[in-house]
MARTI-739282 format. One record per residue: z, y, x of N, C-alpha, C, CB in turn. Coordinates in steps of 0.1 Angstrom, whole numbers, plus 5000, padded with zeros to 4 digits. Glycine has a CB too. Layout:
# residues N
ZYXZYXZYXZYX
...
# end
This chain:
# residues 258
931226617980931126687968932026817969931626597956
931426937968932127067971932227147958931327157981
933227207957933627307945933227437952935227317940
932327517944932127657949932627737941930827707950
933527827945934227917937934128057942935627877937
934028167932934128287935935128367927932928347934
936128427934937128497926937328627932938528417925
936828757926937128887932938528917928936228997928
939428947938940928967935941129107931941828927947
940929137919941129257913941629217900940029357912
942629307894943029267881942129277870944229337877
941129377870940329397858939029337861940229557853
938529297873937229237877937329117882936529317885
936929027877936928887883935928797880938128817880
935228737889934128627884934828497887932528637893
935028427876935928307877935128187871937328337868
933728197871932928077867932827967878931528127862
933327867877933527767890932027677885935327657890
931427657895930227577897930227477909929027677899
930027347903930027247914928827187916930827157912
928527147930927127087933927426967939926227167942
926926857936926926737943925726657945927826667938
925526577956924326487957924626337958923426527969
923826267954924026117957922726047956925026047947
922625917961921525837961921425747947921425767973
922325777937922325707926922725777914923025577927
922225717903922725807890923825707883921325847879
924125597889925125497882926325567879925625367890
926825527867928125557862928025727857929225527874
926825787858926725937854926525947840925526007861
927426017833927526027819926926167815929126007815
926126237824925526367821924226377816925526427833
923726477809922526477805921726487818922326587794
920426427816919526427828918326537827918826277831
918126597838916826687839915626627847917326837846
914826617841913626557846912326657847913226437836
912026707861911026807861909626717863911326927873
908626747856907426667855906226757854907426567845
905226747863904026827861903226767848903026817875
902526857841901826817829900726707832901126937823
900226717844899226617846899726497851898126667856
900926477855901726347857902326267845902926367866
902526347834903226307822902626177817903126407811
901526157815900926037810900625947820899626067803
900025977831899525897843900725827850898925997854
901725897854902825857861904025827855903125927870
904225827841905425827835906325707837905125847820
905825577842906525477846907225487859905825377846
906525567867907225597882908225717880905925637895
907825797872908725917871910125887864908026017863
910125787856911225757849912125627853910925747837
911725607867912325457872913825477875911425407886
914225607875915725607878916625617865916025727887
916025617854916625647842917025497836915625737831
918025517826918625377820917425317811920125407810
917525177807916325137800916325207787916224977797
917425247779916925317767916525467770918025317756
916825537781916225647782914625647786916925717792
914225537794912925517799912125487785912925397810
912625417776911925377763911625507756912725267753
912825577755912525707746911725797752913625767743
911725827765910725927771909325877770911125967787
909125737773907625697773907125697758907325547779
908025667749907625677735907225807731908625627727
907925927735907726057733906226097738908826127738
906026047750904826077758903826007751904826037773
903925887747902725807741902425877727903125647738
903325927720903025997707902626147709904325987698
902626197722902226337723903226437718900926357714
904526407719905626497714905726607725907026427712
905626577739906026667747904926797747906226597761
905526917749904827027750903827047763905727147749
903027137764902227147776903027207788901027227773
904027287784905127337793906427367788904627457799
907527367796908627407788909727287789908227457773
910927327784911927227783912127157770913127277787
912127037768912426967755913226847758911226927747
914326847748915226737749914726607742916626777744
915026487748914726347742916126287742913626247752
916526257729917826207726917626047726918526277713
918725987733918625827734920025787734917925767747
920125667735921525597732922425637742921425437731
921825667754922725707764922625867764922425637779
922725927775922826067776921326137773923426107792
921326247768920026337764919126347779920426507757
917926327777916926357789916126467786915926237793
916426577794915726697792914426687801916526827795
913226687795912026667804911526827804910726547797
911426857816911026987819909426987825912127027830
908627027816907127017818906727137824906326997805
906027117838905627227846904027217845906327207861
903527327840901927357840901427367854901427507832
900827277860900327287874898927357875900227157880
898827467882897427517883897027477898897427687881
895627527900895127477912895827517926893827527911
896227647927897127687938898427717933896527827946
899227587935900627597929901527577943900927467918
902527707943903427687954904827717951903027777965
905627737961907027757958907427867950907727757969
906527987950906828097941906628057927905928217945
905627987925905327937912906427847906904127867911
906827747912908027667908909327737906908127567917
909527867914910627927911910528027898911127987924
909228067895909128137884909228047872907828207884
908927927872909127837860910527797858908327717862
911327817867912827767865913627887861913527697879
913127997861913828127857914628137844912728217856
913928067834914428077820915127937817913228107810
915427857825915727727823917427737820915227627836
918027827826919527827825919827877810920127927837
919127967804919327997791918927887780918528127788
917927807784917827687775918927597775916627627777
919527557787920527467788921727537781920827427804
922027657780923227717774922827707760923627857779
921727717753921527687739921827547735920127707736
921627447744921927317742923427277746920927237749
924227387751925527387756925827267765926427377744
924827257775925027167785926027217797923727137790
926827157799927827197810927827117822929227177806
927226997822927326897834925626837832928726747832
925126837844923726797843923426707857922726937842
922726597855922126517866920626567868922226357864
920126587879918926637881918026537890919126787888
916926487884916026367891914926467899915226247880
914126417908913126507914911926487907912926487929
911626377898910526397890909126397899910826527882
908226497895907126517902907326577914906126587895
908426647918908526737929908926667941909426847926
908126717953908626667965908626777976907926547969
909226757987909126867998909426987996907926888003
908727087999909227227996909327277981908327318003
908327197973908627237959909827187952907627197950
910227077958911627017954912727107957911826867961
912727147970913827237976913827367968913427277992
912627427966912527557959913127527944910927627959
912727427938913327407925914827387924912727297921
915327317935916727297935917427447937916927197946
917027527946917627647950917527737937916727717963
916427747931916327847919917127787907914827877913
917227667905918027627895919527657898917727497894
920127647910921327677913921627827912921627637926
920627897916920728047916920828107903919628117924
920028027893919928087878921428077872918927987869
922427997878923527987872924528087876924027867875
924128177884924928297887925228387875924328377897
926328407874926628527862927928607867926928457845
927828737867929028817868929828847858928728927873
931028807857931928837846933028937846932328727842
932829037838934129127836935029067827933729267832
936129027833937028937825938629017825937028757832
939129037815940229097812941228997806940129207804
940928897802941928787796941228647800942128787780
942228557800941828427803940728367793942928337803
939628327797938628257788938928107785937128277794
938428057774938727917770937427857777939027887751
937727777788936727717795935927607785937327647807
936527547774936027447768934927507759937027377761
934927637756934027707748933027797755934827777738
933127787769932127837777930927747777932727857790
929827797775928427717773927827717787927327797762
928127777797927427777810927527647818927827897819
926627617825926527487833927627507844924927457839
928527407846929527427855929527307866930927427848
928427207865928427097874927027037873929526997871
926527037886925126987888925126877898924127097893
924626747894924526657902922926617905925326557898
922626627918921226617923921026467929920926727934
919926397925919526267931918826287944918726187922
919226227954918526247966918926127976918826377971
917726037979917825937989918125978003916725867988
917426078006917426118020918126258022915726118025
918626278034919426408036920126468026918626518040
920926378019921626448007922926538014922326317995
923526488023924626568029924126708032925126508042
922926708041922426828048921926928037921226788058
921426858026920726938015922026998006919726838005
923126918005924226977996924927088004925326867992
924927088017925627198024924727318024925927168039
923527308025922527408024922527478012921327358026
922527398002922527467987923827537985922327367975
925027477990926427537989926527657995927427457995
925827678008926027798017925227898010925427768033
923927858006923027968001923628017986921527907999
924327937978924827997965926028077968925327877953
926828047978928028127981927528257987929028057989
926628257995926028388003925428477991924728338015
924628427982923828497972924928557962922728397965
925828467958926928497948927828607954927928367945
928128597967929028717972928228857972929428677987
926928847975926228967976926029027963925028947983
925728937951925528987938926829037931924928867930
927828977935929129027930929529177936930328917935
929129187949929629317954928529437950929729307970
927329387948926329487940926829527925924929407938
927129427918927529437905928929507902927629297900
929729497913931029577911930929717912932029537921
931729787905931629957903932329987917932630037888
931830117921932030157933933430187937931430257934
934230207925935730257927936430117931936330327912
935729997930936529877935935829827947936429757924
934529817948933729797961933529907969932329747958
934929957973935030067983934530037997936330117984
934130118005933730088019934929998025933530238028
936230038024937329948030937229808025938730008025
936929798012937029668005935929578013936729677986
934829638013933629578019933829538034932429668018
934629628040934729608054935729478057935129728061
936729478046937529358048936829218045938629368039
936029218035935129108032934329078044934229128020
933629178052932529158064933529108073931729308069
934729148075935629108087936028958085937029218088
936328928072936828778069935428678072937328768053
934228728067933128648072933128628086931928698068
933128748095932828748108933928658115932728908113
935128648111936128588119936028428117937628648114
935128378107934928258106933728178115934728248090
933128278121932028228131932028298143930628228126
931728198153931628268167930328338169931828158178
929328308161928028348164927728478158927028268159
928528548151928528688146929428778152928628698133
929028888154929928998159929929118149929429048173
931129188147931129288139931729418144931729238127
931129528141931729668145931629748134930929748156
932429818131932629918119932630058125934129878110
931630138121931430268123932030358114930130298124
933030448117933730538109933130678107934930558115
933530788102933130918100932730988114934130998094
933630968125933231028137932030968143934431028147
931830838143930630778149929530798141930930638152
929430818128928430828120927930978122928730778106
928831068124928531208127927731218140929831298128
928431158151927631148162926331088163928331088170
926130998156924730928154923830998144924830788150
924431098138923431198128923031098118922031268136
923931028112923630958098924031058086924530808096
923431158086923631258076923331218062922831378080
922531138059922331058045923530998039921330938047
924030918049925330828045926530928043925730708057
926531028053927731108050927631208037928031188062
926531238034926331338023926531258011924831398023
926031128010926131047996927731027994925330887997
928530998006929830958004930831088004930130838015
930331208004931131328005932131337994930231458006
931831297983932831317971933931197971932031307956
933731117979934630987979935831017988933830867985
937130967984938230967990938330878002939230937982
937330778001937330678012936530728024936830538007
936830688036936330718048934830638047937330668060
934030708054932430658055932630558064931230758059
931930448062931830328071930530268070932830238067
929930208082928730138082929130008090927530228087
928629908087928829768092927529728099929329648080
927229748111925929688118926229538118925629728134
925129478116925029318116924629268131923929268105
925329178136925029128150925028978149925929188161
924228898158924228748159923928728173923128688150
925028658178925128598191924628458192926528608195
923628448202923228308205921928278196924428208203
# end
């Protein structure tokens, strides 16, 4: 289980939303609402198989909803049970359906979960396998990103954003957990730097971050080019853009060894 944290160490700008990812081969003792992604074509035909990891009361409630045609053709809808709520996410499957399609369907799911004030969530594979399941997990994690301009401490109890996601996986759980963690941290850092104003994300600030990343891996090398090197290499565009800045112009070429 990993805690993924991002904190931009400036007094007036910080992203302090903590997001936790975990994997296990069981939903036992989980008291979180459950997200069940299901293809519209599977909803009636395979409902017993798709709900096999739910509690008895959750299974009955989902099957009853399907039997009475309550489920929409696509989108997220909640089914309330004696246990935790089951959010069935119906995916309209077309003839040529790939990873890009699954990513597009997940885009608005975080807004829906916020409306229901879901802070912790258990996610079942449902109809998804292979690359589609991997893409669904990736996009779900990435939709949780939010850059926050915070000037005072926020009340975490009133924050509606998702802070903990538990994925069900019987195989390669540890590897998948590490992969999602690395992906989220990398994307979050990049987006944080893009969203920060230039008077904070200065060249020297970005250089420090790049040096910190490079120092943690032997597979990457880092070299910083200053004003003299940029002039010698005739990087006039970079020099012209940064002419009004008090900061020295710097470029960080990326290198990978091995």
